[in-house]
N, C-alpha and C positions, 0 to 999 in steps of 0.2 A: 448747496443750500444757499438760499437768499434770505437775508435779514431785512425786515421791514419794521419800522417803529410805527405802530398803529395808533398810539394814544398821544401823539404830539400835535400841536396846532396846525401843522402843515401835512397832516396825515393823508395818506392815499384814500382812506375811507371817506373823508370829507370831500375829496375831489371826484369820487365815484358818482356815476349817474344812477346807481342802484340805491334807492332811498333807504332800504333797511341797513345798508352799510353805514350810512350817516347815523342811524340810531345806534348801531354797534359801537361806533366811536365813543358816544356818550356813555354807553353801558360799560365799556372798558375803563373809562375814567371814573365811574362811580363804583366799580366792583371792589369788593374786599379781596385783594390779591393774596392775602395770607391763606384764605380758604377758597379762593376762586368763585366767590358768590356775588350775585347781583340781586338786590332787593327791589322788586318792582312796587315800591310803595308810592304813595301819593306825591311826596316831595320829589323823588327821583323822576317819576313820570312827568310831573308838571315842569320840571326843569328842561327835560328833553323836548317837550311840546313847545315850550316858549323859545328855545334855541332854534328849533327847526320850523317853527310856526305851523304846526300841524295839530289836528284835533285828536282826542283820545281814541276814537275808533281807528283812525289811521295809524296811530302809534301801536295799538293792539295788533293790527294787521301786520305791521313791520316786525313786531316781536314774534308773532306766529311764523313769519317767513324765516326768521333767524333760527327758530326751533326746528322747523322743517328741514332746513339746510344743515343742521347739526352744529351751529356755532354756539348755541346755548342749549342746556338741557333742563327739563323740569326736575324738581326735587319733591320730596315727600311733604314739604311745607308750601302751602299756597302762596304765590307771589314771590317765591324765591327761586332763582335759577342758578345753575352752575355753568361756568364757562367750560367749554369742551377743550381741555388741555391737550388733546391729541392734535388740535389745530394750532393752538397758541402755546407759546413758551415764554417764560419770564426771564 
């Protein structure tokens, strides 16, 4: 087993050439780790867009990529995602 810290400033996610991983870095930082939830509200999205200097359609594409890859899962509430804890551990 290999342990990697994904939410530190020197994260491997930020060094990746895969743009959705950079989005994942900020999602992990914003997530409610007590319930493994991330809220895709205007404030959270705006913060990510400003940090990565991307537009909303690009961010939405990256979020869709993370969903398709199984890193985050949709919930019954619109704009709320659950981290896939089969991949992450705290």
